[in-house]
N, C-alpha and C positions, 0 to 999 in steps of 0.2 A: 592270599599268598598268589594267588594267579593274577588277582588285581595289582597287587606289587612288583610282577614279574613285568606284567603287561604295561603297568605304567613306566618302569625302568625301561622298557624295550623302546617307550614313545620316547622318554627326555633322550636317551642314546641317538635315538632317530633324528632326532630335532637337534643335537649338538655336530651329526655328521653333516645335516643338510646347510646348518649356519655355517660349520667348515668348508665345504663345498660352495658355498656361495659367497663364502671372505674369497674364496681364491681366484674364485670367477673375476670378481671385481678387481682383486690384485692382477690377475694375468689381462682382464680387460683395461687395465691401465697403462702395462706395460705393453701393452700390442705395438702403440705409435712406437715406443722407444726401440723395439724389434725391428721394425718395416717400416719407418717414415724417419729412422735418425740419422742426422749425419754421417755417424757413425761408420755406417752401410760405404758412404763413401760419393762418389760419382764416376760415372760412364763416361770414357776418353770419347772426344769427337774433334773436329774441326781438324786440323792440320797431325795432332797427334793420334787421332783414329785412324786417320788415313797411312800416316806412319806404320803404324802396328799392322794394321790390315796388308802393307807391304813384305812385314817380317815371313821368311820362308818357316818358322813355326806356326802363322797360322794359316788356315785355312778354315773353309765353311762356317766363319765366324765365331771358330774360337782359333784359342791356343791349344797345339798340340805336343804331347813326346813324344820324342824318336823314337821310342819304344812303349807301343801301347802299353796302358796298366789297366787294370783292373782296380774299382774303386766300390767305395759301400753300396750297393743294392738297395730297391726299398721291398723286396723281399727278404734280404737278412736282416732288418730294420726288428722284429720282432723277436728275434732270438738274442740281438744285441742288447734290448731292450730289458727284457728275461733277465739277461746276465748283469746287469750291474746292479738287479736287487741280491745278489747274493757277493759273498769276498768282499764284502765294501773294507770292512776292518782291517784286510789286510791290502787295500789302495791307497793307505794312510799312512805315514809313520808313528811309531808308538810315542814318540816324545817332540819336543819341540823341534826343529832345523837349526843344527847351528848355522847362526850368520857372524859373520865378521867380518870389521870395517878395513874397506880398502885402501892399501897401502898408495903410496909415489914415489916417484923418483927414476932418474936412472935412466937412460939411451940405447940401452940393450933391447932386447926383444921377451913382451911380459905378457901375458892372457888374463884379465881377471872376470872369471865370471862371476853375474849376477842373478842367477838363477833359471831355469827353462834353455832358451838360446842367447839371452843380453848376455853382451859380453863387452868388454873395452881390448881392443888389440892395441899396445903401445909397439910401435915399428919404429926404430932409429929415431928417438923422438917425438912421432906422428903418433896422435891418437884417434882412432877406427872403431865408433860406437856399431855392434852388429844388433841385429833386430830389438832395439830396445822396447820393452812394456813393463810399467810401473804402476798401470791401473791394478785394483783389487781384482776385476773379472778379467777373462780374455773372451769378450763377448760383445755381443750388440746392445748389449742389458746393463742397464744399473743393478737390477734385480734377480736375474737368471744367470747359469753359465759358470763353467769352472770357474774356480773361486782360488785365489791364492792359496799355498801351504805354509808359507814364510814373508815374511817385509824384506822389500826391497832392499840390498844392506846400503845404500847409501840416498839421498833423496837427490831429487836429478838437479835440484838446484847448487848443490855441493860438488857437483860434476865436475872438473878439471878441466880446461879449455879443451872441444872436441875441434878435429880436423875433418873428418867427413863421417858420416852417418849412412851406412849400407843395411838395405832391406833384403830379402829372402826372396817373400810373395807377400800376398794379400790378405793371409788367414788370420783373424785376431788375436790369435798368441803370439805373433809376428810383427802385425803392424797394427798398434794402438792408436786413437785417434788423440788421446787425451796426453799422451806423452808427447806424441808428435807436437801437437799447438804447444808444450810447455820448452820443448827442445830450440821451436823458432823463435821465442823470446829469450832463452836462455840463453842459446848460443848462435853463433853465424857461421856454423860448419853447413856445406851442402849437403843436401840428399842423395847415394847413389841407388838408383832402385830400376828394375826391368823394366821391359814395355807397358803401357798402361798404367800403373801407379800413381805416375803425375798427376794425373787429373785428382787423385784421392786428395793427394799434399796439397793441391790447390785449393783445394774445396775446405781445406783445413787452414787456409790461410797462409801455406807455404809459397813465397815469391818465387813464379818462375824462374828468377836467375838463382833459386839455390836448389831446381830440380835438376839432376843427371838422370836420363832415360836410355839405357841401354838394352840392346837386345843380344841374347846369347851372341860370344866370344865378339863382342866389342868391346872396347877399353876407353880409360879416362884418368886422366891423372890430376888428382890434387894433391897440394900440399908438398909434391916430389913423390909421391904415393903414386903407383898405377892400381887401376883397378880393372880386371876383366871379370863378366857376365859370363858366365859358362854354365852348359846344360846339366838339369837335376831332372828327376823322375817323378812329377808330383802334380798339381791342381793347385786351383784357384779359386777364391768367389767369398764374396760377403754380402749378406739380403741373399737374394735368389739366381744372381746370376752365377755362373760356372765359367770358368777360363775365359775369362773377356779382359785378365791379364798374366802378363809372362810370369815364371817361377823360376829361380836360377840359386847356384850357387855361385860363390866369388872366389876369383886368385887376387889376394892382394899382396904386391911387390913394390917394397924397401927398394934403398940403393943396392943393399947389400944381402938382406935376410927378406923371407917369403914365408907367407902363410897361406891355409884353405881354406874355407867355412860352406861346409856341405848343404845347408839348407835343411827343407824339409825333403825328403828324398826316398823313392826306394832304391834298392840293389840295381845296378846295374852297366853294362861294358862303356857307359860314356867314363868313366870315372879313370879306368887306367888310360884312354886316349888324352884325359887332363894330364893324368902324372908323366904321360909322354909329351907332351906340349908345353907343360908349365913348370912339370915339378924339376926337381925335388923339394918339398916344403920344411924349414925349419918344424912348423907345427900345422894342425889339422884341428878343428872345430868340427866334430863329426855327429850329427844325430843319432840316437840311442835308446830314445824312448817311446812312448805312445805307438806302440805297433800293436800287431791284432788279425787272426785270420782271419776276418773280415775285407781287410785292407794291404794283402800282401807287399802289393806292386807301389804304394808311395808314401809307406815309412818302412823304415830298416829297421830287422833285428838286431840287436847288439853284435853277434857275428857280422854280421851283415856292415858294420858300422867300421868295423875293424879293419873288415876284408877293402873298404872304399879306405880308410888309411893307408895299408899299402899300396893298392892301387896306385895311390896321386901321389905316392913317394913321400910318405909323411915324415918326420921324425918324429916329436913327441906327441900323441894322442891326447886330446880334454874332448871327454865326451858332453854332448848337450844335450838340450831338450828333455831334459826327465828332472824331479824331486822338485816343481815347482807349483805345475799343475796336472791334474789327476784327467789326464786325457783317453785313457782307456783301459780294458779290464784286467791288467798284467799288477803283481803285486809291486807296492811302491820300490822296493829295493832290488826287484828283479833286474832292471837295465844295466846298472851298476856293477852287479855280482857278474852276468853271463858277460860283460864287455872286460872285466876284470880277470877273469875266467880265462876268456877267448885272446884277449892281449899277453897272457903269459902263453897260452899253447903256441904262439904266433910270432915270439919272443919281441913284442912290440911294446914301446917304451912309452907308457900312460901314467896321466897325473890326473885324480877326480878331485877336484877343488869343492871346499866347501861355501857356500853362495856368498861372495863379498871377498873372497880368497884368489891373491894373487900370484901367479903362477911367474915364476921365471923359466924361461925357456931352454935357456944353458942350465940350469942348475934347480930341475924341479922336483920338490918335494917327492918324499918313499909316498906308495898308495899304502894305508892306513888302516880302510875298512871302515872309517865313519861312520855311513849307513846304515850300516849293520847291528849298530848299536843302539839304533832307534827303533 
């Protein structure tokens, strides 16, 4: 019996060693994808680099927030990693996420949410694509990193003609190389981005004539729509770089209608200033997910998202940055639940669409709690 037990132990040890060895080979194969991949992008140099170094937001080699933000520290990583080993089931939906086929048509104000922060804003006959991410993972690697919880509601090749693409910052869940490279071939729209991100786009094949880089409070007009890059409280970085490109929220002004997109951000007084300078807005798209105790200043709680909507003087609020990728430790439905409760408490008009659902801003559907059924 002892010999049999010892034999089983040795076989188990051999399998563990084999598994670890395979994992090591797999990881070694993947290292070049994570460190040397084109997905990381390119550091701005030349005239572009000189321009952003003159920005009021740039000092000591990095872009800075107007209000300093506490970020995730190395000391907090062991606790975060340990927490990821528990409660995994609650961080995923228990059933398939309903995905709708997007509709088209009409000259009013519509928002189609594709999942996470990707959305199409149709404003008085023009189409603005926001933070498009169509890849399977939001990661520099094709083997590791957060994986989609639902399919994109529509293929990139099936999108209608787009007038502009806006990017809030360069994190992988907002700026996706593969999506950008497909859009370059499929669409003729220019890309409006915060300072420094143009270098990434050029490396991926976007012609310089289709790149419009803006500092905070700078503006550009495309197809009769005015775009203003406004402040946010966040950070940036791909690969090992940090804060070498700017992050932003966005004001989108049509001839008579207005939309606001928060980007990724912590709550800060700048939103009230945006509301005073550029509001009121007919609709706001506001980040409500991927929050955590270890990074309270760079991602808002759902309650902060509702407060942001109120601060910018928004009409209809559409929550974004949730449901598609598992990026934090909270339960999967929690962001929508908390945003809904807070909106009710503050008498805020809210729409929580399914992925692919097109919201008529002037006639939004009632909130039906669809996510609670999963």
